[in-house]
N, C-alpha and C positions, 0 to 999 in steps of 0.2 A: 495628371490622367490624361489618356487621350478622349476627344470628344465622342468617338466611337463607345469607348468604355462608359463613359457618361451616361449616353443615350441608353445602353443597355442597362444602367444601374437604376436611371431615372423610371424606365418604365414600369408601371403599375405601381409606384412607390406612393403610398397613401399618404396623409397627414398623419399628424401624432395620434397615437393609439393612447386610449384611457387606462386602459388597465383595470375596469371595473368589474364587477361581479359576473355580469353577464357573459364577458370575453371569458373569465376563467372556467365559467360554467359550460360554454360552448366548447372551449378547448378539451375541457374533461370528458365531455359527451363523445367528441371526436376520437379520442384516445380509446374511450370504452367501446365505441362502436367497431373499431378494428383489432379488438381483443388486446391492446396494450397496455391497458389500466383499468382495474376495478375501483368499483365505488368506495370500497373500503380501503385501500391503498391511497387513493385520494384524501380519503378523509384523515387517515394516519397523518399523510405528509402535511396535510393543510394543519394540522394541529401541533405538529412539531416546528412548523414555519412560523405559526403566530406566537408561539413561545420565543423563538430564537430570533424573531424580527426578520427572518428572511422570506425569500420568494418561494411559493409553493412549488413553482416549477424548478427552481434551482435544488430545493429539497429533494423532488422526484429523483433527479439526476444523480444527486449525492447519494441517495439510498439505493440506486441501482435500480428502480423499479422502471423507469422509462430511459433508453439512450438517447444522447443528445441530438443524433440525427433523427430519431422519431420525433422528438420534442419540437425541433424546429420544422419538420414537414408538417406538424399539426398546425403551428402557427400560422404557416404558409396557407395552409388549407382554410383555416376559420377566418384568419384576418386578411387575406389576400395580400401577403408580402411574399415577394420572389427572395430566392435564397442566392446570397452573394457567391462568387467563386473565388478560387484561391488567388487569381489574377487581378481581381478588382480591389484589392486593398492597396493604398497609397505607398509610394516609394520613400518619400519623406514626410515626417510629421504634420499634421494641420492642428491648427491653432494650440500649439503646444503650451504655451503661455497662460492658456485662458482654463483649460481643462486639465486638472492635475493627474499625474501618473497614479497615483494612489487612487483616485477614484474611478479611473478607467478599467483598472484592475478589478476593483471590488464590484462595479456594475457590469463589468464585461462589456465594454462598448468602446467604440473607436471612430473619431471623425474621420470622414471619408475624403470630403472636397467642398467647397464651397462654390455655389453657383447661384446668381440673382438674389444674393442675400438669405438664400437658403442653406442650410448646413445639413448634408446628407450624413447621417450616422450609422454606423453598423452595430446592432444590439444582438445580444444571446437571448435577451428575455425582452420582447417588446411590449410586454403588459405593464413592466416596471415604470409608471408615470411619474414617480417621484425623480427617477434618474433622468427622464427626458426633461421635466421641468427644470432641473438643477443644470441641465446643459443650456438650455434656452437661455436661462438668467444669466449664467456665466459669459455667453457668449453674445447675447444680443440678437440671435438669428431664430428664424423659424425652422423646425428641425423637421426632416424628412426621414423616416426609419426605413433602414434595410436590415434583411436578416443575416446573422453570420454565426457559423459554428463557434461555440464557446472555444473550442481548441484552435480553430483557426484565427480567431480574435485575440487569444492570448499569444500565439504564435506571431502575429502581426504586431501586438504591443511590445512583445521581447525583442523583435526584429529591429523596431523603430526607437524604443526607449531603453532596451535593455542594458544592464551595467557593463557587459563585456561585448557590445556591438560594434564599438570602434577598432578594438583589437581584432574581432574576428573579421571585421570588414577588411582590414589591414591585410591579414594573412590571406582572406579569398582572393584579393587583388592581386596576389602572387602565385595563386594557381594557374596551371595549363588550362586550357579550353578542350582537350581531347578526352574521348571515352576510352577508358582502359578495361571495360567489363570482359574482355575477351583476351587480354594480354597474356603473354607467357609468364612462367616463374620470375625469369630475370629482368623483365621488363617491371613487374609488379615490386620486386624487390628495389630496383631503381627509384620507382615512385613514391615508395614508402620511406626512402630515404631522404626524399628531398625536404629542404628546410620548411618551406610552407606547410608540408603535410604533418611534419613532427610537431610544428609549431601549434596547428590545427588541434591534433589530438591532445595535445598538452592543455590547450586552452579548454576543452571539453571537460576534461579531469578536473582542472582548476575549478572550473564551473561549478561542477559537481560538489566539490569539496566546500566551496563558498555557500552553496545552498544546504549543506548538510544532507546530500541525497545519499540514499543507501544503495542505488542502482542507478546504471546509465543505459539507456536502451538506443540503439543506433541501427534504424530501421530503414531499408530501403524500399520504395515503392515506385509506381511508375512514374517518371519523370521527376521525382524529389526524393530527397533522403531526410528522415526524420530524427531529430535527436531528442529524447524526453529523459526528464530525471523525477524518480522517486523519491519525494519528499515527506517524510512522517507518514509512509504508506500510500501515498496519492500521487499519481504521475501528472505532471505539467511538462508541458511541451516547452523547448527551448530553442534559441536560435540554432540554425541549420546550415550546414555548408551547402554548396550547390550540388545538384545531381551528378554531374560529371566528376566529383570529387570521391565518388562513393567506394569504387574499387581501390584507389590508392589508401583513403582513411581505415577502410577495413585490413587491408593489407598490413598497414603500419600496425594496427592493435595486435593482428595476428603474428607479426613479426616480433613485437614487444613479449608476447604470451608464449613464444617458441613453438607457435603451431606450424602446421605446414600449409603455406600460404597458396601452393597450386593445388590443394584440395578444396574443391567447393561444392563437392556433391554431398558430404557427410559430414554429421555434427562432430564439433571438436570442443576441448575444455582443455585450458590452460591458466596459467598464474602469472600476474607480474608486481613485483616489488618497486614502490617508487617512493619518492619523497617529495612531498607537496605542501608548501605553506608551514614547512617546518615539522610536519607530520609523516611517520612512517606508515605507508597504507600498503596493504595487501589487497591485490585487486584479483578477483576470480572471473575469468573470461569464459564466455560460454557463444558458440555460433552454432546457427541451424540454417539450412539452405532454404530459402523461400522463392517465390515466383519471380522476384526480381534482383535476386543476388542473397548475400548472406545477413542475417539477421544477427546482431551481436548484443549481447546484456553483459555489462560488466559490475559485478557486485564488489561495493566498497568497504572493506574491513579494517577499520581504525582502531589498531590494538591498544593505543593509548587512551582512548575516549570511552572504550567498554568498562562498566562497572559490574563486577560479578558480586552482586549485592543484591539480596531480595527486596529490601526497602526500596532501593532505587529503580529496580525494575516496575514498581507498582504494587507489590505484595504488601499487605497489612491486613490488622485484624485477624478474625477467624481464620480465612484461608491460610494466611501465613504460619498461624499456630499449627493449623492441621498439617500443612506441607512440612513444617519441621518435626513432627511426631513421626509421620512416616518416613522421613529419612533417617532419623535416629534409631530406627528397628535395625537389628543385627543382619538378618537376612530378609530375603523376599524380594519381590519384583515392585519398583515404582515407575511408572509410565507417564508420560507427557503426551499429550493430544493436541491435536489442533490441525487447521490446513496450512499449506506451504506460506512462509512468512509470517507466521504467529509468534515467533520469538522461542519455538520449544529449544533449539540447540543452546541460545543464551541460558535459558532456565536451567537446562542440563549442566552447563559449565559452571552457572552458579551453585548449583548442588554439589557438583565435586569439589569447587573451591572451599565449601562450607566443611567437606568430609575429608579433605585432604589435610592429613596429620601424620608426623613420623612413624606412627604406629600402624598404620594402614598402608597396603600395597594397592594401587589402583591402576586398571589397564584398560584403556578404550579402544573401540574399533570404529573408525568413523569415514564416511565418503561424503564430502573431503574432511581433512583435519581444519577447522577454520582457526582455531586460536591454539596457542602452543602454552600449555600450563605447567609451571615448574614443578617437579615431583612427581608428575602423573606419566606413566608410559601408554604413549599414543601412536595406534597403528593404522597407516592409511590402507584403505581397502585398494586392491588392484586385481579388477576381475580379469584383464588380460593375462595375468600368470596365474589365474584361479585361487587368489587371495581374496575370497569373497567374506561376508560377515559371517557365514556359518563355518566356514573352514578356519578363519582367524579365530573364532569362537571356540571351537574345538580344541584349538592349540594353547589358549591362553588359560583354560581352565586347570592346565598342568603345571601354569607359571605361579602357582600359589597365591593368587589374588585374594584380597578381601572385598573389594568392590570393583565390578565390571560395568562399563557403559557401552552400550551397542548403539549405534548413531542412529537406526532405525531397524524395526522388525518388519522386514519386507516378505518372508516366506515362512511356512511350517517349520521348516527346518531349524531355522534360526531362533524362531520362538520356543522349540522344543528345546533346543540346547540351553536356552536361557531359564527356561523353567527348570530343567535339571540341575543348572548352576544355582538357582534360589534354592532348592531342596536340600543341596549340599553344603548350606551354610553361607553363601554368598550374598551380597546386596547387589542387585542388578537394576541398573536404570536404563531406560530405552525410550523410544517415540514410535506414536502410530498416527497414521492420518485419519482421524475421525471428527465428528464434529463437536462432539461432547464427551464428557467422562463416562458416563454410562454407555456410550456407543463404543468405548475401549474394551469393555466386557464382550459384547455381542460381537465384535470383529475379531476377536480371538477365538471365540467359539465358531465363526465362519471359516477362520483360517485352519479349522481342525484340531485345536488344542483342547483336551480333555477336560470335562467342566470340573472334575474333582481336582485337578492340577492347578486351574484356575483359582479355585477357592483355598487352595491350601498354599499359594506362593504370591497371589497379588497383595501388596500392603495397602495401596491406594492409586488412584488415576486422577492426575491433574490435567484440566482442559483449560486452554487459554486462549485469548485474541487480545491483539494490540488496537487502542484507540488513539487518537491523537490528544498531547496533554494540553491545556489550555496555557496561553501564555499569561502568566502571574502578574506581569507588568500592566497589562491592558484589558484583561476580563472583567466584564462588566455584569453585576448582580441585577436581578429581576424577580419578581414573586410571580410564579406561574398562576394560572387560572385553578380555582378551587375544583373544577370538573377535572382537570388534569391529575390534581394531586390525589383525588378520590380513585379515579380510575386506575392510577399505577400504584397506590396505596404508598404513597411517598412521606406520607405522616410517620411511619414505622422509623424512619432514618433521623428523626430529631425528636427533641423532647416534648414533653406534652405541653400544648399552651403556645409553643414556637411555631413562628411560620416557617413554611418551606422556601428556601432561596434556592433559586438556580443561577447558572453563570452563561453568559453567551460571549463568542469572540468578537474583537473589534478592531484589532491590528495596531501595531507599533514598530518603532525602528527594531526593537529587541528581536520580533520574530518574523521581521520581513513583510509587515502588512498582512500576514496571514491570519493572525489571532491565536495560532497554536504553535508550540515549540516542544520538539520531542515526542516520544510514545511512552504509554504506559501499558500494563497488562491489565485484564479482565481476566480474574481465574476463580474455576469452580474444583473443589478438592472432595472426590469420592474416597471414603474411607472404609475399606472391607469391613462389614459387620455380619452378624449371625443372618439377619432379614435377607440381605443382599445374596450371601452365600446360598441361602435356600431358594431364592429367585434364581441365580445361576445353574443350580443342579437341576431345577425345573426349566431350564433355556427359556426364561422369561424374555420378552422385548424390551429395548432400550427404554422406552417409556415406563414400563413398570418398574425398573431398576432405577430410574431417575426419581420417581416419586418416592422410593424407599430411602434413596440417599438424602433426599430434602428432610424426610421424617427424623433422618440420623443427623440432622444439622448442618446439610449441605446447602450453601447459598449457590444459586444458578448464576452463571455467566452475566445474565440480564440484571439479576438483583444486584450482583456486585458493581455492576455499572452505574446501576441507579445511585448507589451509595455513594460511589467516587463522582458522579455529577453534582449530588448535592454538597460535597465535599469541596466542590469548586476545581476539582482536576480535569474534569472533561464536561461534555455536553451530552444532553439527550440525544442529539442529531447522531453524534459518534457512537452511541451505545445502540441505538436503532440500527445504524450503518453495519456493525460487525455481529450483533447478537439480537437472538430471536427471545419475545418475550415466553418465558415457561415456568 
C-alpha cells in the first residue's frame, strides 16, 4: 500500500478497543438517539446473542433491525474510529500464514498492513475483544483497528483468499480495458463472444453451483460491478470482475438467455439451459435498467436436487398431518401464503406430486413454469398474447380437470373463477402474498371475494417461511438460560423433568464454514372450521381469525420454529429472523 494511503488509514486510529459493557451501552444509546434502535429491540438481540454465543451487533444486523452501514457509522461516532474506503484494502494477502481464513471469515476481519511492528486490522465489529486478542497472540503485533463494512471485508477476503480467485484473475487479465457502455448492438455481440467474457460468465455460474446458491445478482454501480450469491436465503458478496467489463458480461448473459441485447431501457426475462459439473440447470434471467446499467438476477433451478417430498421440505408433526388432510378433500381451495422466496411454488409442486395419479387429471397455469412434472398438463402464462391467469383458467375448466393449480391469485377475476371452479367440484391450489395464514382470508375479502363464497370453498390456508438448516456435522448443543426458557415457554416441547437443549452453528468443511447447510420450512396450517367461518362472515380482522385458528389447534410459524430449534434443526436466531412471536 502507498504511504499516502497508509497515512490516511493511520489517521485517528486508536489502540485496541476493549468491547466492554460501557462501549455496548454507549453504542446502543447512540443508535436509539437517532431513532434506529429501541431498547426492546436491543434487549431482544442481546438475549439471542448471549444464547447463541454471537456478538449483539452481529445479531442486530442479522435480524435486520439495524443496517450494516448504520452500525459502523455508530461505531465510528462512539469509538472514534474512521471508516475504510473500498480502495484501502490490500492488493496481496498480509500475514496469511498466521491468521487463518476461517477465523477471518467468522470474525469478519482482515489484516491491512504492518508498520513499525503494528498491525493495522480492518474489523466489522471493533467491540470483539476476543478476536483482537486472538490476532495479537497469533501475530505477536500490537493491533490498530480500522472500521470496515462487513460486505466490503467479505469481498476483500474473497478477492484475496477465495477459491476461484486465481482462475478469475487469469480471465480478468485477458479482458480489454475499454468502456463499452455505449456500444452498438454489433459491438456488444462481438464483446459477448470473446473467450475471456465467456469464461468469466461460466466461472460466475460455476461458483454459484459450488456455493449451492439459489440466485446470482450481477449489479452495476458507479465505478464497480458487484456479484452476489444468495446461499440458503442469505446474500454474500463474491469476487467481482472489473467495472469496465460490465457491458460485455451483461451482454453475454442476455445473449445466452436469447434477450434483445440492444434494449437497455426496459426490463426483460429469459431462460438458459446449461450443464455445470454434470448437473442440468435451468437458469431464469431477469434484467432491469438502473442508474449505472442493467441489474441482472439469475435464478438457478436444479431439477435433479429438488425433492418434492413434504418431510424433506421440513414438514412434520401436526402441520404435516393437517396439510395432508386438506389436500385429501375432493374439492375446495387450498392456499399457500408467504412472501417472495418463501418456497410457496415448491410446496405446491410437492402437493401436486402427491395428488398426481392415473385417476386424476391435473392442469396448472403458471408464470413461469419452474419444473416440468410428468403426467401434469402445465400452461405457461403469456400476457403478450392475452393468455393470462384468468383467461387460461376460463378455458381449462372446460378441459374436465379434477385438480387445478393456479400459480398466483393476482386479481379479483382470477379469484372468482377459482372459487367457481371449487364450487363445481374441482380441487384448486394457489398462492397468495400474505404474511400469515389468517391474512389469506382478509386478503381475499379485500380483493372483493364474497364472504359466503370464502366460507364455502376454502379448505385451508398454509403459511410458510424458510430458515437455514443447521449443519448436522458441526452443530453444537447448549443449555439456555432459565429466563429464556420461561419467557418463550420452551418447556412445552420437552418431556416433564427434561432439560431444554438448543443448538448453535460452528462451521466445518461439510458446510463451508457457515454452520448451516440447506433450508427447511416453518409452517402454520389454518383449517377452516365453524368458528372461523362465523368470523369471516363478520369480516373480522386477521388477529381475531388467527386466535380462533390457534384455539382450533393451529401452531403459529413462530411456535413451529421454536419446536424445530429444540429438535436441533435450526437456531433461535433463524426463527427470530423470519417469524414474529405470536
